[in-house]
C-alpha positions as CSV (number, residue, x, y, z in Angstrom):
1,M,17.8,-7.2,-95.4
2,M,19.8,-9.5,-93.1
3,T,20.7,-6.4,-91.0
4,K,17.0,-5.5,-90.7
5,L,16.1,-8.8,-89.4
6,L,18.9,-8.9,-87.0
7,L,18.0,-5.6,-85.7
8,L,14.5,-6.7,-85.3
9,T,15.2,-10.0,-83.3
10,L,17.6,-7.9,-81.0
11,G,14.7,-5.6,-80.4
12,L,12.2,-8.2,-79.6
13,I,14.9,-9.8,-77.3
14,A,15.7,-6.5,-75.4
15,I,11.8,-5.9,-75.3
16,A,11.3,-9.5,-73.8
17,V,14.3,-9.1,-71.3
18,A,13.0,-5.6,-70.3
19,L,9.3,-7.1,-69.7
20,L,10.8,-9.8,-67.5
21,A,12.9,-7.5,-65.4
22,L,9.7,-5.1,-65.0
23,K,7.9,-8.1,-63.6
24,L,10.7,-8.7,-61.0
25,I,10.6,-5.4,-59.8
26,V,6.9,-5.0,-59.8
27,K,6.5,-8.3,-58.1
28,G,9.0,-7.8,-55.6
29,D,10.1,-11.5,-55.6
30,S,13.7,-11.7,-56.6
31,R,14.0,-15.4,-56.0
32,G,11.7,-16.4,-58.8
33,P,9.1,-19.3,-58.6
34,V,9.9,-22.5,-56.3
35,T,9.9,-25.6,-58.6
36,H,10.8,-27.8,-55.7
37,I,8.9,-30.9,-55.4
38,G,8.2,-30.6,-51.8
39,A,7.0,-27.2,-52.2
40,S,3.9,-28.5,-54.2
41,K,0.6,-28.8,-52.5
42,A,-0.3,-31.5,-55.2
43,M,2.4,-33.8,-54.8
44,R,2.3,-33.6,-50.8
45,E,-1.2,-34.7,-51.1
46,R,-0.3,-37.7,-53.0
47,G,2.8,-38.4,-51.1
48,I,5.5,-37.7,-53.3
49,H,8.7,-36.0,-51.9
50,C,12.2,-35.1,-53.2
51,V,14.6,-37.4,-53.7
52,E,16.6,-36.5,-50.5
53,S,13.4,-36.7,-48.4
54,M,12.5,-40.2,-49.7
55,D,16.1,-41.2,-49.1
56,A,16.1,-40.2,-45.7
57,I,12.4,-41.6,-45.3
58,E,13.7,-45.3,-46.3
59,R,17.0,-45.0,-44.7
60,H,15.1,-44.4,-41.4
61,K,12.7,-47.2,-41.9
62,L,15.8,-49.5,-42.8
63,A,17.7,-48.7,-39.5
64,H,14.4,-49.6,-37.4
65,T,13.9,-53.3,-38.9
66,P,15.1,-56.2,-37.4
67,H,17.4,-57.1,-39.7
68,A,19.3,-53.7,-39.9
69,E,22.8,-54.9,-39.4
70,E,22.8,-57.1,-42.1
71,H,21.4,-54.3,-44.6
72,R,24.4,-52.2,-43.0
73,K,26.9,-54.6,-43.8
74,K,26.0,-54.6,-47.6
């Protein structure tokens, strides 16, 4: 009984992997989906960026403030 369950499980996993591989072959996009926040149109419309972009924006704002020298010393 345990052997049959193991074989059935391995068979289902093999089928799932084969179907995923087939999807990648047929679709032709070997990189997969883009999950980066900056690539999402809805996030850009809301003004939400990735951490690196938001950090760069804030550093740029800080560098162009009247008290920029004080902030750099901290």
